C-alpha positions as MATLAB code, in Angstrom:
seq = 'MLIGAVAVVLGLPLIAVTGLTAVVFLDSSAKAVASDGGAGLQGVPQEFREWILKADAACPEPEMTPALLASQLWAESQFKTSRAEATSYAGALGPAQFMPETWATWGRDADGNGVNSPWDIGDAVTAQGRMMCSLLGQAKRSGYAGDPRALALAGYNAGWGAVERYGGVPPRSFAGGQTYDYVHSILAEMPRFEGPGTLQVSGSGAGPDALRRAATRLGTPYSWGGGEPDGPSTGFCDGVNGYLNGSCSASHTVGFDCSSLVQYSYWPTTKLPRTAAEQYGATSDRAVSRNDLQPGDLLFWSHGSSSSIYHVAMYAGDGKVLHAPRTGKNVEIVPLATAMPERDYHGATRP';
ca = [
     152.462  127.206  272.988;
     155.888  127.135  274.576;
     158.441  129.383  272.978;
     162.187  129.726  273.482;
     161.865  132.909  275.562;
     159.533  131.220  278.057;
     161.924  128.308  278.439;
     164.867  130.627  279.017;
     163.040  132.664  281.650;
     162.010  129.535  283.507;
     165.429  127.938  283.139;
     163.977  124.858  281.433;
     165.714  122.696  278.829;
     163.514  123.232  275.799;
     163.102  119.683  274.476;
     160.469  119.999  271.794;
     157.945  122.627  270.866;
     154.527  121.978  269.440;
     154.774  124.055  266.338;
     151.289  124.001  264.948;
     148.559  123.536  267.483;
     147.992  122.475  271.043;
     144.437  121.173  270.878;
     143.595  119.371  267.669;
     140.715  117.452  266.167;
     140.683  115.017  263.284;
     138.673  116.176  260.300;
     137.986  115.265  256.719;
     140.633  117.662  255.431;
     143.472  115.532  256.788;
     145.668  113.871  254.173;
     144.826  110.372  252.987;
     145.258  107.714  255.638;
     145.277  103.948  255.820;
     141.675  102.932  256.356;
     141.706   99.478  257.825;
     144.485   99.558  260.375;
     146.073   96.449  261.756;
     148.962   95.939  264.166;
     147.256   98.173  266.712;
     147.256  101.222  264.434;
     144.842  102.933  262.074;
     144.132  106.331  260.582;
     147.691  107.358  259.753;
     149.280  108.240  256.396;
     150.841  105.147  254.904;
     154.286  106.736  254.726;
     154.255  107.114  258.520;
     152.830  103.699  259.356;
     155.950  101.537  258.994;
     158.058  103.920  261.047;
     155.522  104.263  263.844;
     155.346  100.479  264.169;
     159.142  100.189  264.124;
     159.530  102.889  266.764;
     156.977  101.173  268.973;
     158.611   97.757  268.545;
     162.016   99.175  269.509;
     160.766  100.447  272.879;
     160.570   97.994  275.805;
     158.252  100.243  277.828;
     154.726   98.739  277.781;
     153.157  102.204  277.941;
     154.458  102.895  274.461;
     151.914  102.061  271.764;
     151.598  102.904  268.062;
     148.487  104.942  268.822;
     150.375  107.073  271.354;
     153.050  107.940  268.802;
     150.451  108.584  266.105;
     148.361  110.857  268.291;
     151.478  112.765  269.288;
     152.502  113.223  265.657;
     149.028  114.510  264.882;
     149.314  117.051  267.679;
     152.785  118.090  266.586;
     152.262  118.483  262.850;
     149.074  116.772  261.653;
     151.473  114.497  259.698;
     152.641  117.411  257.576;
     156.161  117.206  256.197;
     156.783  120.329  254.117;
     159.046  123.049  255.449;
     156.298  125.611  254.982;
     153.792  123.628  257.036;
     156.019  121.910  259.610;
     158.300  124.702  260.821;
     157.132  126.373  264.019;
     157.578  130.037  264.885;
     159.934  128.862  267.654;
     162.122  126.931  265.228;
     160.877  123.364  265.744;
     161.311  121.303  262.598;
     159.642  118.424  260.807;
     156.703  116.137  261.509;
     157.875  115.381  265.073;
     158.766  119.064  265.716;
     162.315  118.768  267.019;
     164.343  121.779  268.051;
     167.792  121.664  266.406;
     169.625  121.241  269.713;
     167.365  118.357  270.692;
     167.710  116.756  267.275;
     171.482  116.732  267.815;
     170.857  114.306  270.706;
     168.126  112.079  269.298;
     168.430  112.275  265.527;
     169.752  109.320  263.507;
     169.768  108.378  259.826;
     167.120  105.707  260.439;
     166.006  105.391  256.819;
     169.547  104.870  255.556;
     169.461  107.568  252.883;
     172.723  109.082  254.047;
     171.097  112.137  255.619;
     170.243  112.611  259.297;
     167.271  114.961  259.051;
     164.203  115.901  261.131;
     162.412  116.293  257.786;
     162.792  112.628  256.843;
     159.784  110.718  258.124;
     161.793  107.673  259.144;
     164.446  109.704  260.939;
     161.871  111.899  262.682;
     159.547  109.151  263.891;
     162.298  106.884  265.158;
     163.858  109.823  267.012;
     160.449  110.638  268.483;
     160.101  107.016  269.569;
     163.544  106.873  271.181;
     162.959  110.106  273.049;
     159.482  109.119  274.228;
     160.760  105.697  275.292;
     163.482  107.336  277.369;
     160.984  109.762  278.896;
     158.580  106.946  279.754;
     161.346  105.190  281.643;
     162.297  108.417  283.368;
     158.662  109.076  284.294;
     158.312  105.665  285.942;
     161.565  106.057  287.851;
     160.669  109.560  289.035;
     158.049  108.476  291.531;
     155.748  111.281  290.410;
     152.049  110.479  290.573;
     150.007  110.210  287.415;
     150.039  108.445  284.074;
     153.637  107.884  282.875;
     152.452  108.666  279.362;
     151.257  112.090  280.478;
     154.543  112.783  282.257;
     156.543  111.699  279.208;
     154.461  113.845  276.872;
     154.921  116.835  279.151;
     158.662  116.212  279.114;
     158.688  116.020  275.328;
     156.785  119.285  275.019;
     158.220  121.417  277.785;
     161.381  119.659  278.901;
     161.769  117.327  281.852;
     162.725  120.341  283.983;
     159.120  121.528  283.828;
     157.903  118.133  285.053;
     160.404  118.246  287.920;
     159.395  121.777  288.821;
     155.752  120.808  289.272;
     156.231  117.222  290.344;
     154.048  116.131  287.442;
     152.350  117.564  284.366;
     152.545  121.379  284.546;
     149.173  123.006  285.326;
     147.147  125.234  283.040;
     148.834  128.251  284.603;
     152.144  127.185  283.052;
     152.905  128.690  279.622;
     149.287  129.598  278.974;
     148.169  126.008  279.354;
     150.055  124.875  276.235;
     151.711  121.827  277.793;
     148.618  120.902  279.813;
     146.429  120.998  276.694;
     149.068  119.193  274.617;
     149.151  116.249  277.016;
     145.409  115.976  277.464;
     144.569  116.331  273.774;
     147.040  113.584  272.763;
     145.693  111.121  275.310;
     142.108  112.004  274.374;
     142.746  111.496  270.636;
     144.561  108.163  271.001;
     141.463  105.962  270.471;
     141.099  107.379  266.947;
     144.420  105.768  266.047;
     143.934  102.434  267.807;
     143.485   99.755  265.164;
     142.991   96.003  265.423;
     145.473   94.394  267.756;
     148.767   92.947  266.679;
     148.475   89.341  265.589;
     149.509   87.043  268.422;
     151.500   84.092  267.101;
     152.496   81.224  269.360;
     155.190   78.660  268.737;
     158.563   78.802  267.060;
     160.028   77.647  263.791;
     159.993   78.822  260.197;
     156.202   79.094  259.862;
     155.409   81.073  263.039;
     158.479   83.251  262.560;
     157.453   84.055  258.977;
     153.923   84.876  260.105;
     155.264   87.238  262.762;
     157.312   89.033  260.136;
     154.319   89.234  257.817;
     152.217   90.715  260.621;
     154.549   93.718  260.822;
     153.311   94.606  257.330;
     149.597   94.715  258.108;
     148.136   97.775  256.420;
     150.843   97.977  253.740;
     149.275   98.663  250.329;
     148.970   96.043  247.604;
     151.213   96.830  244.646;
     151.194   94.466  241.644;
     154.801   93.436  240.994;
     155.978   95.359  244.044;
     157.864   94.042  247.035;
     161.114   92.165  247.460;
     162.944   90.242  250.194;
     164.107   93.514  251.770;
     160.652   95.082  251.960;
     157.963   96.903  249.971;
     158.654   98.664  246.688;
     156.774  100.155  243.753;
     155.344   97.725  241.233;
     154.254   97.873  237.596;
     151.261   97.264  235.356;
     151.176   94.504  232.760;
     148.195   95.531  230.661;
     145.742   93.734  232.950;
     146.986   93.968  236.542;
     148.024   96.906  238.688;
     145.377   99.379  237.595;
     142.961  101.334  239.774;
     140.247  103.578  238.367;
     141.804  103.399  234.922;
     145.339  104.412  235.899;
     148.449  102.407  236.764;
     148.339  102.470  240.537;
     151.171   99.966  241.014;
     153.810  102.203  239.436;
     153.527  104.735  242.252;
     152.383  102.504  245.134;
     155.029  101.194  247.516;
     153.852   97.824  248.755;
     153.668   94.078  248.192;
     151.714   91.730  246.000;
     150.577   88.381  247.379;
     153.697   86.376  246.581;
     156.286   89.054  247.375;
     154.763   89.356  250.850;
     155.203   85.600  251.338;
     158.747   85.722  249.953;
     159.618   88.646  252.263;
     158.126   86.898  255.280;
     160.153   83.699  254.886;
     163.382   85.338  253.740;
     166.237   84.602  254.352;
     165.548   81.457  256.427;
     163.638   79.946  253.515;
     164.341   81.519  250.126;
     161.096   81.013  248.271;
     160.808   81.955  244.593;
     158.985   85.115  243.530;
     155.569   84.213  242.104;
     152.632   82.332  243.620;
     152.857   79.623  240.968;
     156.582   79.188  241.576;
     156.029   79.054  245.329;
     153.463   76.320  244.881;
     155.846   74.396  242.675;
     158.642   74.724  245.223;
     156.524   73.480  248.135;
     153.857   71.196  246.627;
     155.705   68.091  247.798;
     154.819   69.142  251.356;
     151.053   69.404  251.000;
     148.902   70.043  254.078;
     145.217   69.237  254.441;
     142.828   72.009  255.379;
     142.212   70.278  258.725;
     145.903   70.291  259.657;
     146.860   73.878  258.874;
     149.485   75.535  261.082;
     150.585   79.187  261.342;
     152.693   80.157  258.359;
     151.420   77.454  256.004;
     150.872   78.667  252.454;
     147.434   78.539  250.881;
     146.875   78.729  247.152;
     144.007   79.567  244.811;
     143.883   78.711  241.131;
     141.650   78.778  238.078;
     141.324   75.018  238.020;
     144.788   73.448  238.110;
     148.279   73.785  239.529;
     149.339   75.452  236.290;
     146.937   78.345  236.905;
     147.764   79.323  240.513;
     146.942   83.012  240.895;
     147.042   83.778  244.625;
     148.910   82.793  247.783;
     148.226   83.616  251.436;
     149.623   82.592  254.824;
     147.576   80.747  257.411;
     147.227   82.961  260.495;
     145.414   80.518  262.785;
     141.796   80.434  263.950;
     140.488   79.917  260.432;
     142.047   83.142  259.139;
     144.684   84.067  256.606;
     147.086   86.970  256.261;
     147.563   88.137  252.698;
     147.993   90.978  250.236;
     144.646   90.713  248.401;
     144.499   92.975  245.341;
     145.081   96.473  243.962;
     143.348   99.083  246.074;
     143.524   96.995  249.246;
     146.090   96.613  252.020;
     147.736   93.620  253.675;
     145.031   92.222  255.943;
     143.800   89.301  258.031;
     140.503   87.791  256.854;
     138.639   84.475  257.170;
     140.020   81.750  254.925;
     136.540   81.060  253.586;
     136.207   84.578  252.171;
     139.808   85.507  251.320;
     139.291   84.477  247.699;
     136.449   82.638  245.892;
     135.941   79.359  247.747;
     135.629   77.439  244.491;
     139.189   78.482  243.574;
     140.867   77.124  246.714;
     143.551   74.734  245.463;
     145.342   73.568  248.606;
     148.025   74.293  251.176;
     151.707   73.561  251.606;
     154.306   73.893  254.367;
     157.598   75.500  253.261;
];
């Protein structure tokens, strides 16, 4: 591992230090992760997922991917966030392992809680993304041979001065092989974090735009009563809904239910009401046949009539829907025919 003394001796700007381990392997002891991926990402703790996707979306460099950021976070901290577990002996802090002087350059209050901190997941991951995006651009402009991702990772770990010194990723002889192993382990572990690809939506207008916004929430947990126009939130239990394994899961799960996801996706261009039944009532005058569905159309299921609508989903094209299905599941894309019981399909509308 690189330490401050090594960087000083070599005259390198110490950018970030891997505080925990250089070569890492996923195992069953890792904290709970999202299981079914989506948006090109899987296998990450849910509290990291939104921020990884945002950091990736903010970077114009095509080499940046959610899996690259996730694999790097795993190498840096194994997604740990406590001060006891995510403070390195060299003084690197938080899940993205920033040195204080480097944090002063890249850190921002990304989560809007009034604190700019390398310990806040949102702040740390967005700073990691900005720094990696800058390094990717620098790597491509440098003219050095090799994978720009490898060059950027080396710059993140050892400082760009080390990359300049060697005209590429430093060899194993540099710093005991710490940077070399860091780069190679991250690139080797990336496939573990590569989930189903981001939904590709063509066209413009309210429906396609809403579907694109909904797709950014793939993998977000279902939370009965949770979700609002601004994003996911904790929900509640009503005596019947919101429970998992006998306990009220919704009260501590940040996510969406089926109708809040739809409301969020269309807001503020189209301000749909909150519940599935209300959304059907607000759009039923614009019914769409199953043969004429377009991206973003709303699909409804009921227990027999329009007065008993219980579920809403968005048409995602190619015979599939995007929806928040039920407690214990995440926002997903599934075939229309199997999203809910076929006998309960009530019809579709176009907001």
